[in-house]
C-alpha positions as CSV (number, residue, x, y, z in Angstrom):
1,M,0.0,0.0,0.0
2,A,2.9,2.4,0.9
3,N,4.5,1.8,-2.5
4,Y,1.2,2.4,-4.3
5,F,1.0,5.8,-2.6
6,S,4.6,6.6,-3.6
7,I,3.7,5.8,-7.2
8,F,0.6,8.0,-6.9
9,L,2.7,10.9,-5.5
10,V,5.2,10.6,-8.3
11,L,2.5,10.5,-11.0
12,L,0.7,13.5,-9.5
13,T,3.9,15.5,-9.2
14,V,5.1,14.7,-12.7
15,G,1.6,15.3,-14.2
16,S,1.0,18.7,-12.5
17,G,4.6,19.8,-13.3
18,L,4.3,18.9,-16.9
19,I,1.0,20.8,-17.2
20,W,2.5,23.8,-15.6
21,L,5.6,23.6,-17.9
22,A,3.6,23.0,-21.1
23,D,1.4,26.0,-20.3
24,A,4.4,28.2,-19.5
25,L,6.2,27.3,-22.7
26,W,3.5,27.0,-25.3
27,F,-0.1,27.8,-24.2
28,A,0.5,30.9,-21.9
29,P,2.3,32.9,-24.7
30,K,-0.5,32.1,-27.2
31,R,-3.2,32.9,-24.6
32,K,-1.6,36.2,-23.8
33,A,-1.2,37.1,-27.5
34,R,-4.8,36.3,-28.2
35,F,-5.9,38.3,-25.2
36,A,-3.8,41.3,-26.3
37,H,-5.3,41.1,-29.8
38,I,-8.8,41.2,-28.3
39,Q,-7.8,44.2,-26.2
40,S,-6.4,46.0,-29.2
41,E,-9.5,45.4,-31.2
42,N,-11.7,46.7,-28.4
43,D,-9.3,49.6,-27.7
44,V,-8.9,48.5,-24.0
45,Q,-5.8,49.2,-22.0
46,A,-4.0,46.1,-20.6
47,A,-3.5,47.7,-17.2
48,A,-7.2,48.1,-16.9
49,V,-8.0,44.5,-17.8
50,G,-5.1,42.6,-16.3
51,E,-3.8,39.1,-17.2
52,P,-6.0,36.6,-19.1
53,P,-7.7,34.1,-16.8
54,L,-5.9,30.7,-16.3
55,P,-7.7,27.5,-17.3
56,Y,-8.9,25.6,-14.4
57,V,-6.6,22.6,-15.0
58,V,-3.5,24.9,-15.2
59,D,-4.5,26.9,-12.2
60,T,-5.0,23.7,-10.2
61,A,-1.6,22.3,-11.3
62,Q,0.2,25.5,-10.3
63,Q,-1.4,25.4,-6.9
64,I,-0.7,21.7,-6.0
65,F,2.7,21.1,-7.7
66,P,4.9,22.8,-5.0
67,V,3.0,21.1,-2.2
68,I,3.0,17.6,-3.8
69,A,6.7,18.0,-4.8
70,F,7.6,18.9,-1.2
71,V,5.7,15.9,0.2
72,L,7.3,13.6,-2.4
73,V,10.8,14.7,-1.5
74,L,10.1,14.6,2.2
75,R,8.5,11.2,2.2
76,S,10.8,9.6,-0.4
77,F,14.2,10.8,0.9
78,L,13.9,12.2,4.4
79,Y,11.2,10.9,6.7
80,E,8.1,8.8,6.3
81,P,5.4,8.2,9.0
82,F,4.3,4.6,9.9
83,Q,1.8,3.2,12.3
84,I,2.6,0.2,14.6
85,P,-0.1,-2.4,13.9
86,S,0.9,-5.2,16.2
87,G,2.6,-6.0,19.5
88,S,5.7,-7.8,18.1
89,M,8.0,-4.9,19.1
90,M,6.7,-4.5,22.7
91,P,7.8,-3.1,25.0
92,T,9.7,-0.7,22.8
93,L,6.9,0.0,20.4
94,L,3.2,-0.4,21.2
95,V,0.0,-0.7,19.1
96,G,-1.1,2.9,18.4
97,D,2.4,4.3,18.2
98,F,3.0,6.5,15.1
99,I,6.7,6.6,14.3
100,L,9.0,8.5,11.9
101,V,11.3,6.4,9.7
102,E,14.6,8.0,8.6
103,K,14.7,7.1,4.9
104,F,18.3,8.3,4.2
105,S,20.0,6.2,6.9
106,Y,20.7,3.2,4.6
107,G,21.0,4.9,1.2
108,L,18.8,7.0,-1.0
109,K,16.4,5.1,-3.3
110,D,14.0,6.2,-6.0
111,P,10.4,6.1,-4.8
112,V,9.1,3.8,-7.5
113,A,11.6,1.1,-8.4
114,R,13.4,1.5,-5.1
115,H,16.8,1.4,-6.8
116,K,19.5,2.7,-4.5
117,F,21.5,5.4,-6.2
118,I,23.4,6.9,-3.2
119,E,25.0,4.9,-0.4
120,T,24.7,6.7,3.0
121,G,25.2,3.9,5.5
122,T,24.3,0.4,6.6
123,P,22.2,-1.0,9.5
124,Q,24.0,-1.6,12.8
125,R,23.3,-4.2,15.3
126,G,20.4,-3.1,17.5
127,D,18.9,-0.7,14.9
128,I,15.1,-0.8,14.5
129,V,14.4,-1.1,10.8
130,V,11.3,-0.9,8.6
131,F,11.5,-3.2,5.6
132,K,9.5,-4.8,2.8
133,Y,8.5,-8.3,4.0
134,P,10.5,-10.6,1.7
135,K,7.6,-13.0,1.2
136,Q,5.1,-10.3,0.5
137,P,6.9,-7.0,-0.5
138,N,3.7,-4.9,-0.4
139,L,3.7,-5.3,3.4
140,D,5.9,-3.2,5.7
141,Y,7.4,-5.0,8.7
142,I,9.4,-3.5,11.6
143,K,12.0,-5.5,13.6
144,R,15.3,-5.0,15.3
145,V,18.6,-5.9,13.6
146,V,20.3,-8.8,15.4
147,G,22.6,-10.4,12.8
148,L,24.8,-8.5,10.3
149,P,26.2,-10.0,7.0
150,G,28.6,-12.9,7.8
151,D,27.4,-13.3,11.4
152,T,26.5,-16.6,12.9
153,V,23.3,-16.4,15.0
154,V,22.0,-19.0,17.4
155,Y,18.8,-18.8,19.3
156,K,18.7,-21.2,22.2
157,N,16.8,-21.3,25.5
158,K,15.3,-17.9,24.6
159,Q,18.6,-16.2,24.3
160,I,20.6,-15.0,21.3
161,F,24.2,-16.2,20.7
162,I,26.3,-14.3,18.1
163,K,29.6,-15.1,16.4
164,P,30.5,-11.9,14.5
165,A,31.7,-12.0,10.9
166,C,35.4,-12.6,10.7
167,D,37.6,-12.3,7.6
168,G,40.6,-14.2,8.9
169,Q,40.9,-17.7,10.3
170,T,42.7,-16.7,13.5
171,N,41.8,-14.4,16.4
172,C,38.1,-14.6,15.4
173,P,35.7,-14.0,18.3
174,P,33.8,-17.1,19.5
175,L,30.1,-17.7,19.6
176,A,29.0,-15.8,22.7
177,P,25.6,-15.0,24.4
178,V,24.1,-11.6,24.1
179,S,23.9,-10.1,27.6
180,Q,20.5,-10.2,29.2
181,Q,19.5,-8.9,32.6
182,F,16.1,-9.6,34.3
183,V,14.1,-6.5,35.0
184,Q,10.7,-7.5,36.3
185,R,7.6,-9.7,35.7
186,G,4.0,-8.9,35.4
187,E,4.0,-5.4,33.9
188,W,2.7,-6.9,30.6
189,I,0.1,-9.6,30.3
190,Q,-0.3,-11.8,27.2
191,N,-3.2,-14.2,27.0
192,G,-3.4,-14.2,30.8
193,V,0.3,-14.9,31.2
194,P,2.5,-12.3,33.1
195,L,5.5,-11.7,30.7
196,M,9.1,-11.4,31.9
197,R,10.9,-8.2,31.0
198,F,14.7,-8.3,30.3
199,S,17.3,-5.7,29.4
200,E,19.5,-6.7,26.5
201,Q,22.7,-5.3,25.0
202,L,22.9,-5.5,21.2
203,G,26.0,-3.8,19.9
204,E,25.8,-0.2,21.2
205,V,22.1,-0.4,21.9
206,N,20.6,-1.3,25.2
207,H,16.9,-2.1,25.0
208,D,14.2,-4.1,26.8
209,L,12.5,-7.2,25.5
210,L,9.6,-9.5,26.7
211,R,9.6,-13.3,27.1
212,N,6.7,-15.6,27.8
213,P,7.7,-18.2,30.3
214,D,4.9,-20.5,29.4
215,R,5.7,-20.6,25.7
216,I,8.2,-23.1,24.4
217,S,10.3,-22.3,21.3
218,N,9.6,-24.8,18.6
219,A,12.7,-25.1,16.5
220,A,10.9,-27.3,14.0
221,L,9.1,-24.2,12.7
222,Y,12.4,-22.2,12.2
223,F,13.7,-21.2,8.8
224,P,16.0,-24.0,7.6
225,Q,19.4,-23.1,6.2
226,R,21.5,-25.8,4.6
227,G,24.7,-26.6,6.6
228,T,23.4,-25.3,9.9
229,Q,21.5,-26.6,12.9
230,S,17.8,-25.9,13.2
231,N,18.3,-23.0,15.6
232,E,21.4,-21.6,13.8
233,W,21.7,-19.2,10.9
234,I,24.7,-17.8,9.0
235,V,23.7,-14.4,7.6
236,P,24.4,-14.0,3.9
237,E,26.2,-11.0,2.4
238,G,23.9,-8.1,1.7
239,E,21.2,-9.5,4.1
240,Y,20.2,-9.1,7.8
241,F,18.8,-11.2,10.6
242,V,16.0,-9.4,12.4
243,M,13.8,-10.2,15.5
244,G,11.0,-8.6,17.4
245,D,11.4,-7.4,21.0
246,N,8.4,-9.4,22.0
247,R,10.4,-12.6,21.5
248,D,7.6,-15.2,21.9
249,N,5.0,-13.1,19.9
250,S,7.0,-12.1,16.8
251,E,7.1,-13.5,13.3
252,D,10.7,-12.7,12.3
253,S,13.8,-14.1,10.7
254,R,13.7,-17.2,12.8
255,Y,10.6,-18.3,10.8
256,W,11.0,-16.8,7.3
257,G,14.7,-16.0,6.8
258,F,16.8,-12.9,6.1
259,V,16.0,-9.3,5.0
260,P,17.9,-8.3,1.8
261,D,19.4,-4.8,1.7
262,D,17.1,-3.9,-1.2
263,N,14.1,-4.4,1.1
264,L,15.2,-1.9,3.7
265,V,12.9,1.2,3.9
266,G,14.7,3.0,6.7
267,K,15.5,3.4,10.4
268,A,12.8,4.0,13.0
269,V,14.0,7.1,15.0
270,A,11.1,8.6,16.9
271,I,7.5,8.4,18.1
272,W,5.7,11.5,17.0
273,I,2.3,10.6,18.5
274,S,0.9,7.6,20.4
275,F,-2.8,6.8,20.8
276,E,-4.4,4.5,23.4
277,F,-7.1,2.1,22.1
278,E,-8.0,0.2,25.2
279,R,-11.7,0.1,26.1
280,G,-14.2,-2.0,28.0
281,A,-16.3,-4.7,26.3
282,D,-19.4,-2.5,26.7
283,S,-17.9,0.5,24.9
284,W,-20.0,1.7,22.0
285,L,-17.0,3.4,20.2
286,P,-15.6,1.7,17.1
287,S,-12.3,-0.1,17.7
288,W,-10.3,2.4,15.5
289,V,-11.3,5.4,17.6
290,P,-8.6,6.4,20.1
291,T,-9.5,6.6,23.7
292,G,-6.5,8.7,24.7
293,V,-3.1,10.1,23.9
294,R,0.1,8.7,25.5
295,F,2.1,11.8,25.6
296,N,4.8,10.2,27.7
297,R,5.8,8.0,24.7
298,I,6.6,10.8,22.3
299,G,10.3,11.1,21.6
300,G,13.3,9.1,20.4
301,I,13.3,5.3,20.1
302,E,16.0,3.0,21.5
């Protein structure tokens, strides 16, 4: 849906711009000459009559072109708003959060074919990224980067183990667990089960995650990669391994594989507004109507 809107913006910008340009180069001079001829025949001074009226289509194109062009540039190359639709990134991001995604973090891409024409950076471990779901590119997903190209990632006993990519055969770091510290239990409830909250250090990023103590990880459902164990993955070049912060309620790279660099949309950097949707069973309001604003959530994302 987001890509369709980008195509619509491009077509509207190009269309209105071409109408304005064609009128300025060809039709406006003819219109003014014809108007001046009519004035001379009727012996009317130009200052008294003014400019000939613009056709409705041309006037509309001139009015909307600067606005649409600004929105296109802003949305395609700088920042794009997204809404969080699910709880897979709890507690970092909640349903009802509206976030800003920095489009230029991982390269500038054209808004239609999404071909990268300028390199500006690559994802770092711990980044929260928005990307096109590899199995269905018309859907936007949001997860946290865990594995970088060349990394070996193991998920065992609800903990991540990483062996960073190493070019040489000696002095390579071994497979090591990602540090986790227990914070509390019971702040979040999922299907009647109090979730456990942990603090995790991924690269330079310290963030919180949730684990469901009653849910057992089923390695049989994990994405299989030839030459590795069922809970082990070696991240290919130009791709990334991503996971949700709500570890037992997230469909991520463990289940469908890696995110190619071409699928990256940008880096989630801030929450610009957050709506509350909780209501009682007897509420008459439609489910999409907010019940409040969570002002305390507005700000940067870790």
